[in-house]
KOLSENU-138658 format. One line per 8 residues: number of its first residue (from 1); for each residue x, y, z of N, C-alpha, C, O. Coordinates in pm, 1 decimal, m for minus. Atoms other than C-alpha are relative to their C-alpha. Layout:
N
NUM> X,Y,Z,X,Y,Z,X,Y,Z,X,Y,Z ~ ... $
//
This chain:
183
1> m24.3,m24.4,m135.2,m1830.1,440.6,m291.0,68.5,136.2,8.0,147.0,170.1,m80.6 ~ m60.4,m127.6,m25.0,m1728.5,782.4,m155.3,90.2,m6.5,123.3,69.6,m93.1,208.2 ~ m87.1,m1.9,m110.8,m1453.5,865.1,91.4,m77.1,9.4,133.8,m33.8,m44.7,235.5 ~ 80.0,m16.5,m120.8,m1723.7,959.6,343.1,m68.9,m129.4,42.7,m118.2,m140.8,154.9 ~ 68.5,127.4,m28.6,m1863.6,606.6,324.4,90.5,m108.4,56.3,45.2,m219.0,85.6 ~ m91.8,106.8,m42.1,m1551.2,423.9,438.2,107.4,50.5,90.6,130.9,171.1,98.0 ~ m119.4,m29.7,m80.9,m1259.8,416.8,677.4,122.8,m25.2,m93.5,144.4,m136.9,m140.6 ~ m118.0,8.6,82.3,m943.8,485.6,477.9,121.0,m18.7,89.9,154.9,67.6,170.8 $
9> m115.7,28.4,m80.5,m641.5,320.6,631.6,125.0,18.4,m89.9,143.3,m52.7,m188.7 ~ m120.8,m31.5,77.0,m313.9,464.8,501.2,116.3,m73.7,67.1,142.7,m53.9,185.6 ~ m104.2,88.7,m51.3,m25.2,218.4,544.2,134.9,41.0,m67.0,160.3,4.5,m181.8 ~ m129.5,m42.9,50.1,323.9,377.4,499.3,98.6,m117.8,m7.6,72.6,m226.1,44.9 ~ m108.7,95.9,7.0,642.7,187.3,419.3,106.8,26.3,101.0,85.7,96.3,200.1 ~ m113.7,m18.4,m85.0,978.7,175.0,579.5,29.3,144.0,32.7,37.5,227.6,m57.3 ~ m25.6,m138.0,m43.0,1049.5,487.8,782.5,m119.1,87.2,18.8,m107.3,200.7,65.0 ~ 120.7,m83.1,m8.1,690.3,605.1,772.9,m7.8,96.4,m113.7,71.1,89.3,m208.0 $
17> 16.0,m99.4,105.5,569.6,893.5,561.6,34.6,132.4,52.5,m29.9,180.7,145.6 ~ m40.0,m132.7,m40.3,745.7,1221.7,597.9,m112.6,99.1,m31.0,m203.8,70.4,m108.6 ~ 104.0,m104.7,7.5,538.2,1540.7,621.2,m41.1,31.9,m145.7,m159.4,52.5,m173.2 ~ 32.1,m37.7,137.2,561.7,1614.3,246.1,m43.3,m120.5,m89.4,m79.6,m103.0,m205.6 ~ 37.8,121.6,78.7,485.6,1254.8,134.0,m148.0,4.4,m25.1,m226.2,49.9,58.3 ~ 141.2,m5.9,41.0,158.9,1216.1,m50.6,m86.6,m76.9,98.9,m202.2,m37.9,115.2 ~ 80.0,73.3,m100.6,36.1,962.8,215.0,m29.9,90.2,120.5,m144.5,96.2,165.2 ~ 22.0,m87.9,m112.0,83.6,1209.9,500.0,m93.2,116.1,m41.8,m177.3,159.3,36.9 $
25> 89.1,m112.1,47.1,m84.0,1485.8,292.5,m143.2,m50.3,m11.4,m237.4,17.2,30.2 ~ 134.7,52.3,12.6,m377.5,1261.9,210.7,m64.2,m26.4,135.8,m183.5,m2.8,155.3 ~ 58.7,30.9,m134.9,m418.9,1155.1,575.4,m46.7,127.1,70.9,m140.5,123.1,150.5 ~ 45.9,m121.6,m66.2,m444.2,1519.8,683.0,m114.3,63.8,m77.5,m180.2,152.0,m22.3 ~ 104.8,m68.7,75.8,m690.7,1614.5,407.9,m127.9,m83.6,m22.4,m235.1,m27.7,m45.4 ~ 115.6,87.5,17.0,m922.7,1314.0,375.1,m58.5,m23.1,138.6,10.8,m77.6,224.6 ~ 49.3,m0.4,m135.9,m1153.4,1329.8,674.7,m22.9,m137.2,60.4,m26.3,m150.7,182.7 ~ 17.8,133.7,m49.8,m1209.7,956.5,701.5,125.5,m85.1,m1.3,121.2,m206.0,21.3 $
33> m127.8,69.2,11.0,m844.1,868.3,662.0,86.1,11.6,126.8,83.0,111.4,198.9 ~ m99.5,m4.7,m110.5,m581.8,777.6,922.3,111.3,m88.5,m35.7,94.3,m187.8,m106.4 ~ m120.7,77.4,24.1,m229.1,648.4,913.5,m3.0,m116.2,99.9,m40.6,m99.6,215.9 ~ m27.5,111.2,m87.4,m164.2,303.5,1052.8,138.0,10.7,52.6,233.6,m6.1,m23.2 ~ m134.2,m24.7,m55.0,124.0,366.2,1287.5,66.4,m133.5,38.7,0.7,m230.4,76.8 ~ m82.3,114.2,m39.9,400.3,118.9,1354.6,91.4,39.7,111.5,135.8,154.4,116.3 ~ m89.5,m28.7,m108.8,611.4,95.8,1666.0,146.5,19.6,m49.9,219.1,103.9,2.7 ~ m135.1,m1.6,49.3,932.0,43.4,1471.7,2.4,28.4,m154.9,3.9,m62.9,m237.4 $
41> 1.9,m39.6,139.3,932.8,241.1,1145.2,129.2,m37.1,m74.3,126.8,m59.7,m195.2 ~ m128.8,28.5,63.3,1302.1,169.3,1079.1,53.6,m140.9,25.4,158.3,m177.4,m28.1 ~ m40.2,139.2,m23.6,1326.0,m189.9,1208.4,m126.1,m85.8,m3.9,m168.7,m138.0,99.1 ~ 131.6,69.6,13.0,1009.2,m360.0,1074.7,18.8,m150.7,19.0,123.1,m207.3,m13.6 ~ 11.9,146.1,m2.0,911.0,m719.4,1149.9,m137.6,m34.0,m58.4,m236.6,34.7,m32.8 ~ 132.8,31.0,64.5,637.2,m889.4,950.0,m111.7,m18.8,102.5,m222.5,29.6,79.8 ~ 111.6,27.7,m93.3,438.5,m1004.1,1257.4,m50.0,130.5,61.8,m170.9,151.4,71.6 ~ 39.1,m123.7,m62.7,438.7,m663.6,1422.8,m73.7,90.3,m100.4,m180.4,143.1,m69.5 $
49> 65.3,m86.9,100.4,355.2,m469.4,1105.1,m136.8,m54.1,m43.5,m234.3,20.8,m50.1 ~ 122.7,60.9,40.2,89.2,m713.8,992.0,m103.0,6.3,111.3,m221.0,31.0,86.3 ~ 88.4,m4.3,m117.2,m58.3,m725.3,1341.2,m59.8,137.6,12.6,m179.0,147.6,41.8 ~ 57.8,m133.7,m8.1,m103.0,m349.4,1342.3,m102.3,28.9,m102.0,m203.1,94.0,m74.7 ~ 99.2,m16.8,109.0,m279.1,m352.8,1009.8,m126.3,m76.7,28.7,m236.4,m23.1,15.0 ~ 117.6,85.6,m37.8,m508.9,m639.1,1115.8,m77.7,70.4,109.2,m200.3,77.6,100.1 ~ 72.0,m62.4,m107.4,m592.1,m452.7,1437.9,m74.3,124.6,m50.6,m188.6,147.1,m10.9 ~ 65.6,m120.5,58.5,m671.2,m128.2,1244.2,m120.8,m40.3,m82.3,m225.5,23.6,m71.9 $
57> 117.9,41.3,80.1,m898.9,m313.8,1000.5,m105.7,m56.9,91.4,m223.6,m30.5,68.2 ~ 96.6,60.2,m91.5,m1068.3,m505.5,1283.3,m74.3,110.2,84.6,m188.4,91.4,127.0 ~ 61.4,m109.9,m80.5,m1135.1,m172.6,1470.1,m85.3,95.2,m81.6,m153.9,181.3,m26.6 ~ 80.4,m93.6,85.7,m1296.3,m0.1,1168.0,m150.2,m15.8,22.8,m198.6,m125.0,52.8 ~ 140.9,0.8,m20.1,m1658.4,91.4,1196.6,m78.1,10.0,m129.7,m200.8,m0.6,m130.5 ~ 58.1,m0.6,136.3,m1723.3,122.4,821.9,81.5,m86.3,m92.1,186.1,m137.4,m51.9 ~ m85.2,71.2,97.8,m1601.1,m53.2,509.2,139.1,62.5,m8.3,152.7,184.2,3.4 ~ m140.4,m48.8,5.6,m1220.9,m21.8,475.8,54.1,3.4,m137.9,33.7,m88.5,m217.2 $
65> m84.6,m7.7,122.1,m1009.4,101.1,185.3,141.9,16.8,49.7,171.3,105.5,129.8 ~ m138.0,m7.0,m34.3,m643.2,39.9,221.6,75.7,82.9,m106.3,51.9,67.6,m226.1 ~ m86.2,m71.7,91.4,m390.3,282.0,69.5,141.2,m24.9,54.4,180.1,32.0,156.3 ~ m132.0,37.6,m47.7,m42.8,135.9,103.9,111.8,45.3,m95.9,91.4,55.2,m216.9 ~ m118.1,m38.5,75.7,302.1,246.2,m11.9,117.3,m89.1,43.3,139.5,m114.2,161.8 ~ m130.6,68.6,m21.8,623.6,42.1,m48.0,m17.4,m122.5,93.8,m99.4,m210.0,66.2 ~ 9.7,116.1,m89.4,671.6,m201.9,242.6,m135.7,m15.0,56.9,m174.5,m125.8,93.9 ~ 138.8,10.0,m43.0,319.3,m116.2,352.0,m85.6,m87.9,m88.1,m181.3,m152.0,m44.5 $
73> 72.8,87.4,93.7,201.6,m291.4,38.3,23.4,m146.8,35.7,m71.2,m225.3,41.7 ~ m29.9,136.5,m29.6,381.6,m611.9,127.2,m68.2,m41.1,131.8,m123.0,m151.0,140.3 ~ 62.6,28.5,m125.6,253.3,m595.5,486.7,m150.2,m17.6,m13.2,m207.2,m105.6,51.4 ~ 143.9,13.5,23.2,m106.9,m544.8,367.8,m29.7,m130.7,m67.0,m125.1,m198.8,m29.2 ~ 28.4,123.5,73.2,m85.3,m837.0,127.7,22.6,m119.6,93.6,m52.4,m217.1,89.0 ~ m26.5,108.2,m96.6,65.7,m1057.3,401.3,m108.5,m8.9,106.6,m141.3,m118.1,152.9 ~ 103.9,m6.7,m102.3,m202.2,m945.7,649.0,m138.2,m40.5,m53.4,m222.8,m84.6,24.3 ~ 132.3,21.1,61.4,m495.9,m993.9,409.8,m71.7,m125.4,43.9,m192.1,m117.7,68.2 $
81> 77.9,118.8,m44.5,m582.2,m1352.0,510.4,m49.9,11.1,139.0,m138.3,m66.0,176.4 ~ 38.9,m12.7,m143.5,m621.9,m1238.7,872.4,m109.0,113.1,15.4,m155.0,137.2,127.0 ~ 106.2,m99.6,m13.9,m876.1,m960.5,796.1,m133.5,m65.1,21.2,m158.7,m173.9,m30.5 ~ 140.1,47.4,m13.2,m1238.2,m1006.7,907.6,m59.2,m3.6,m141.8,m36.7,87.7,m221.3 ~ 59.2,14.7,135.4,m1430.9,m1129.0,600.2,m87.6,117.6,m34.2,m171.4,160.6,45.1 ~ 87.9,m104.3,55.2,m1585.2,m855.2,389.9,21.6,138.0,48.8,m47.1,229.0,2.5 ~ m15.0,m135.4,m52.6,m1454.1,m558.0,585.6,81.1,89.0,m99.4,45.5,204.1,m124.6 ~ m79.1,m76.5,97.7,m1185.3,m449.2,334.0,m68.4,m7.7,m135.7,m89.3,m115.5,m191.4 $
89> 71.2,m4.0,132.6,m1357.9,m339.3,16.1,90.8,26.4,m118.9,52.8,3.3,m233.7 ~ m93.5,m27.6,112.5,m1052.4,m236.4,m186.6,129.2,49.9,54.1,141.3,90.4,169.7 ~ m133.9,m49.8,m40.0,m686.7,m141.2,m185.6,69.6,70.5,m119.2,69.9,20.9,m231.8 ~ m89.0,m74.0,91.4,m472.7,114.1,m367.9,140.6,m31.0,49.4,179.9,15.6,156.3 ~ m133.1,44.9,m34.6,m125.0,m37.4,m357.4,103.3,67.7,m87.3,93.0,59.2,m209.7 ~ m86.6,m89.5,75.6,164.8,187.0,m463.4,148.5,m31.1,26.4,193.1,m36.1,141.1 ~ m147.6,11.8,m9.9,536.7,123.3,m537.6,41.7,m124.2,84.6,111.5,m111.1,185.1 ~ m34.8,127.6,m64.1,570.8,m242.6,m430.3,156.9,m14.6,m4.6,217.8,1.5,m110.4 $
97> m140.4,35.1,3.7,931.2,m323.3,m320.7,11.8,m149.4,m18.6,m67.1,m223.5,40.0 ~ m23.3,140.5,22.7,1058.3,m659.7,m438.5,84.4,m56.5,110.9,206.9,m57.2,99.4 ~ m71.0,43.7,m115.9,1151.9,m808.6,m101.8,81.1,m132.0,m27.4,162.5,m174.7,54.5 ~ m69.7,120.8,36.8,1277.2,m1120.9,m280.4,125.7,28.3,m83.3,227.2,m38.7,m64.2 ~ m104.6,m21.2,92.6,1503.4,m974.6,m547.4,75.2,129.1,1.1,189.4,133.0,m44.7 ~ m67.7,m131.4,4.5,1586.4,m605.1,m499.5,128.4,m6.2,86.6,124.2,m42.2,204.2 ~ m127.9,16.4,m67.2,1954.6,m591.9,m407.3,29.3,104.1,110.7,116.3,81.8,194.8 ~ m39.3,m114.0,m93.1,1954.4,m266.7,m204.0,m86.3,7.6,125.1,m72.8,102.0,202.9 $
105> 90.9,m6.8,m118.6,1689.0,m349.2,60.9,65.5,m56.4,124.5,135.8,m157.3,118.6 ~ m57.7,47.6,m126.1,1788.0,m385.8,427.3,m55.1,m139.5,37.7,m159.4,m184.3,m9.9 ~ 36.4,137.4,m42.0,1774.5,m727.9,596.3,m136.4,m2.2,65.6,m209.9,m100.0,52.2 ~ 133.9,0.2,m66.6,1467.8,m619.6,802.0,m110.8,m1.3,m101.6,m217.7,m56.4,m75.3 ~ 102.4,2.6,105.9,1276.9,m564.5,479.1,m2.3,m135.0,m71.0,m108.4,m185.1,m108.1 ~ m7.1,132.5,58.9,1400.0,m889.9,330.8,m73.2,m107.0,84.0,m112.8,m211.6,32.6 ~ 67.1,93.8,m90.3,1243.0,m1061.9,634.5,m147.7,m24.4,m42.1,m210.4,m122.8,m2.9 ~ 139.7,12.7,48.4,902.8,m1003.2,461.2,m11.6,m101.7,m116.2,m122.9,m131.6,m159.5 $
113> 6.0,100.8,104.6,999.3,m1259.6,189.0,m33.7,m129.8,58.7,m8.8,m150.5,177.5 ~ 41.2,m20.1,139.1,868.0,m1461.2,32.6,m131.7,78.2,m14.7,m216.8,80.7,74.2 ~ 118.2,m78.8,29.2,607.2,m1242.8,m124.8,m121.3,m90.5,m21.0,m114.2,m187.1,m97.0 ~ 119.9,84.5,19.5,254.6,m1387.0,m98.3,m43.1,8.1,m149.3,m23.8,109.0,m217.0 ~ 50.9,m0.7,139.2,101.7,m1489.3,m432.9,m143.8,m37.5,m8.5,m198.6,m51.7,m117.8 ~ 143.8,36.2,m1.4,m251.3,m1580.3,m320.9,m84.9,117.0,m42.9,m49.4,231.5,m14.8 ~ 87.7,m111.1,39.1,m533.3,m1376.2,m468.9,m55.2,77.1,118.9,m92.3,16.6,219.5 ~ 57.4,m80.1,m103.6,m652.0,m1089.8,m255.5,m154.2,m17.0,0.3,m215.3,m35.8,m104.9 $
121> 147.4,17.1,m7.6,m1013.8,m1117.0,m129.7,m76.4,133.2,m19.0,m189.8,146.4,27.1 ~ 68.3,m127.6,28.1,m1097.4,m759.8,m243.2,64.6,58.1,m127.4,177.7,22.0,m160.1 ~ m55.7,m65.8,111.7,m1044.7,m549.5,m552.3,119.8,88.5,32.8,124.1,152.0,138.1 ~ m118.4,m83.8,m30.5,m709.7,m373.6,m579.5,66.6,45.5,m130.2,54.4,m16.0,m236.2 ~ m83.7,m51.7,105.3,m488.8,m165.1,m799.5,142.3,9.4,51.5,167.6,52.1,164.2 ~ m137.8,m13.7,m36.1,m116.1,m183.5,m798.1,65.2,102.7,m92.4,82.8,75.3,m211.1 ~ m67.0,m105.2,79.9,51.1,138.0,m920.4,145.8,m25.9,m0.9,207.8,m25.4,105.5 ~ m137.9,35.3,7.5,395.8,53.4,m1045.8,70.5,90.1,m102.1,16.9,124.5,m207.4 $
129> m85.8,m85.3,82.6,671.1,263.5,m1194.2,99.7,m83.6,m79.3,146.9,m187.1,m32.1 ~ m98.0,67.5,86.6,899.2,156.2,m1476.1,142.4,29.9,42.5,235.9,m33.5,m6.3 ~ m131.6,m35.0,m43.1,1191.8,318.3,m1299.0,12.8,m6.8,151.5,96.3,63.0,209.0 ~ m4.6,21.1,m139.5,1127.5,207.1,m941.5,133.9,m70.6,30.2,159.8,m177.1,m25.7 ~ m122.7,64.8,m34.5,1470.2,129.0,m788.9,m13.3,m129.1,78.8,78.6,m210.8,84.5 ~ 22.0,114.8,m90.1,1318.4,m130.9,m559.5,m81.0,m116.1,m64.8,m99.7,m221.2,m3.5 ~ 79.8,111.5,61.2,1112.3,m337.9,m804.8,m8.3,21.9,m153.6,m48.3,128.4,m200.5 ~ 15.0,m6.8,148.6,1126.3,m409.1,m1179.4,m150.1,m1.8,m33.5,m227.0,m73.8,30.3 $
137> 137.1,m9.2,41.0,799.5,m325.8,m1349.6,m63.1,m137.2,m28.9,m176.0,m164.2,12.1 ~ 48.0,132.5,35.4,763.7,m682.5,m1485.9,m29.3,m84.9,125.4,m126.1,m160.8,127.0 ~ 26.6,73.1,m123.6,791.0,m827.8,m1132.5,m126.4,57.4,67.8,m210.0,m19.1,116.0 ~ 117.2,m57.6,m62.0,533.5,m583.6,m998.8,m126.1,m45.6,m71.0,m225.2,m80.9,m7.2 ~ 116.8,45.7,82.0,294.9,m673.9,m1285.5,m28.2,m147.3,30.6,m144.3,m186.5,42.5 ~ 18.2,142.3,m32.8,352.8,m1045.0,m1209.3,m70.4,m22.5,130.3,m160.4,m105.9,140.5 ~ 63.6,14.4,m131.8,262.0,m1003.6,m842.2,m142.8,52.6,m5.2,m232.0,m5.6,56.5 ~ 136.3,m51.9,12.8,m40.2,m790.8,m932.3,m90.8,m109.9,m63.1,m202.1,m135.0,m17.0 $
145> 81.6,108.1,68.9,m162.0,m1069.9,m1166.6,m31.8,m105.9,99.0,m146.8,m149.1,106.1 ~ 24.1,106.1,m93.2,m119.8,m1328.1,m894.5,m105.2,41.3,108.7,m183.7,m41.6,155.0 ~ 93.2,m47.7,m101.4,m316.8,m1109.1,m645.8,m134.3,29.6,m57.3,m227.4,58.4,18.0 ~ 127.5,m40.3,63.2,m594.0,m1044.7,m898.7,m14.4,149.2,m0.6,m125.9,200.1,m11.9 ~ 0.9,m150.1,5.6,m499.6,m673.0,m893.0,18.9,51.4,m141.5,80.3,m15.5,m224.6 ~ m24.3,m68.4,128.8,m506.8,m439.5,m1189.6,126.3,79.1,16.9,142.2,153.4,113.7 ~ m125.7,m78.9,m3.1,m162.8,m298.0,m1265.9,m24.7,135.6,m67.9,m83.2,140.9,m176.1 ~ 6.9,m132.4,55.8,m151.3,75.8,m1328.1,145.3,42.7,m31.4,227.6,48.5,59.9 $
153> m133.1,m36.5,44.2,159.3,184.4,m1528.4,15.5,149.1,28.8,m50.8,234.1,m30.6 ~ m24.7,m139.4,m38.7,291.0,500.9,m1366.0,113.3,61.9,m79.9,158.8,171.9,m48.8 ~ m106.9,m51.4,79.8,557.6,542.5,m1630.4,130.2,8.5,78.5,157.5,m73.7,165.9 ~ m129.1,m15.7,m59.3,896.1,667.1,m1525.4,m11.6,90.5,123.4,19.0,209.6,117.9 ~ 38.8,m75.3,m119.0,801.2,774.2,m1172.9,83.8,m30.4,123.6,48.8,12.6,233.5 ~ m80.9,35.6,m116.6,1076.2,634.9,m948.6,m80.7,m81.5,98.6,m160.1,m167.4,60.2 ~ 68.2,74.3,m105.1,948.8,507.6,m614.2,m127.0,66.4,45.5,m182.3,30.6,149.5 ~ 126.4,m70.7,m31.5,648.2,741.2,m613.8,m1.1,51.4,143.5,m88.9,18.8,223.3 $
161> m15.5,m55.5,m131.5,763.9,929.8,m309.0,53.0,142.3,m11.4,62.7,194.4,m122.5 ~ m47.4,m141.6,m0.8,896.6,1274.2,m215.2,125.9,11.5,m85.4,138.3,104.9,m164.7 ~ m125.5,m2.3,74.6,1240.5,1195.1,m360.0,m21.3,m2.2,m150.6,56.3,56.8,m225.8 ~ 31.0,6.0,146.5,1085.5,1120.7,m699.7,m93.0,113.2,m46.7,m140.7,113.7,m160.1 ~ 87.4,m114.7,39.1,881.4,1442.5,m696.3,m147.1,m14.8,16.6,m225.9,59.6,m41.8 ~ 143.6,30.1,m25.1,552.6,1299.0,m572.7,m38.2,46.3,137.2,m68.5,m36.3,223.3 ~ 48.9,m52.8,m125.1,465.8,1528.0,m286.2,m148.8,m18.4,11.2,m193.3,m118.1,68.0 ~ 145.6,14.9,m10.4,91.0,1588.1,m317.1,m56.2,m113.4,m87.4,m158.8,m171.3,m51.6 $
169> 42.7,103.4,95.1,54.6,1338.3,m610.8,m149.9,6.3,m34.3,m227.9,m81.1,3.4 ~ 143.8,m11.9,38.2,m277.0,1465.0,m757.5,m44.2,m108.8,m92.9,m162.0,m144.4,m92.4 ~ 36.8,112.8,89.2,m270.2,1189.1,m1018.8,m50.0,m120.5,84.4,m144.7,m190.4,48.5 ~ 38.2,110.8,m87.9,m289.5,938.5,m733.6,m141.7,19.9,59.5,m219.8,m74.1,73.9 ~ 135.8,m27.3,m54.0,m595.2,1112.8,m586.8,m104.5,m20.2,m103.5,m213.4,m68.1,m71.8 ~ 93.9,24.7,103.5,m764.8,1103.7,m921.8,m21.6,m153.5,m24.2,m132.4,m200.2,m50.5 ~ 9.4,147.5,18.2,m684.0,729.6,m953.6,m82.3,m58.1,116.1,m164.5,m147.0,94.3 ~ 81.1,48.7,m108.8,m826.1,672.4,m604.3,m145.2,30.9,m15.9,m229.6,m54.2,11.8 $
177> 143.2,m35.3,20.1,m1147.7,861.3,m685.4,m60.6,m96.1,m104.8,m170.3,m147.4,m82.8 ~ 51.7,88.9,100.7,m1192.8,651.2,m1001.8,m19.6,m146.3,53.4,m116.9,m214.8,21.8 ~ 6.6,134.0,m58.8,m1122.7,330.2,m809.5,m120.4,m10.7,93.8,m195.6,m108.0,88.1 ~ 110.6,m2.4,m94.6,m1371.4,421.2,m535.6,m135.6,5.1,m73.9,m232.6,m57.4,m31.0 ~ 126.3,m11.9,75.3,m1638.3,511.5,m793.3,m38.3,m136.8,m54.9,m157.5,m164.8,m67.7 ~ 29.4,129.2,54.9,m1610.3,159.0,m935.9,m36.0,m106.1,102.8,m75.9,m216.1,64.5 ~ 26.1,95.9,m104.4,m1659.6,m14.1,m598.5,m150.2,m3.3,35.8,m191.1,m79.7,123.3 $
//
């Protein structure tokens, strides 16, 4: 599959994606990509966030590829059972926060617990860092296994955001291209 053959839905996490974040950059450069906007970027609720994702998937006119970061990953996984059958063809999931165990997450993020463990109905990759302050690598790998996702070890990459030095994140684009090629 090529990017021109699908609707790419980019799903940011808490606070949205700042201008220099790789998701914002990808949304402005990939012609078939768009950000899934939330009404409350700093005060998320599971129903509102999942509802926005389900609406974006339902409105797509081509096969959908999800690209989610942080809390956007959790919201996509929670929304997956509500997607129209067969529309989502794959997902690149990046920097999962552990909404069950990470001690530093706000209460609004903890409201997304418990983390779903049902297999996803589409192929997916979970890119996880060994130094993510919001999720231990072993926990991320365990969730990926439950979802039927392939875990991609990003090494010591922090939360894979601007603060960890991942502005444009060219390695992520290469991983996306390889993933799409296999679909």
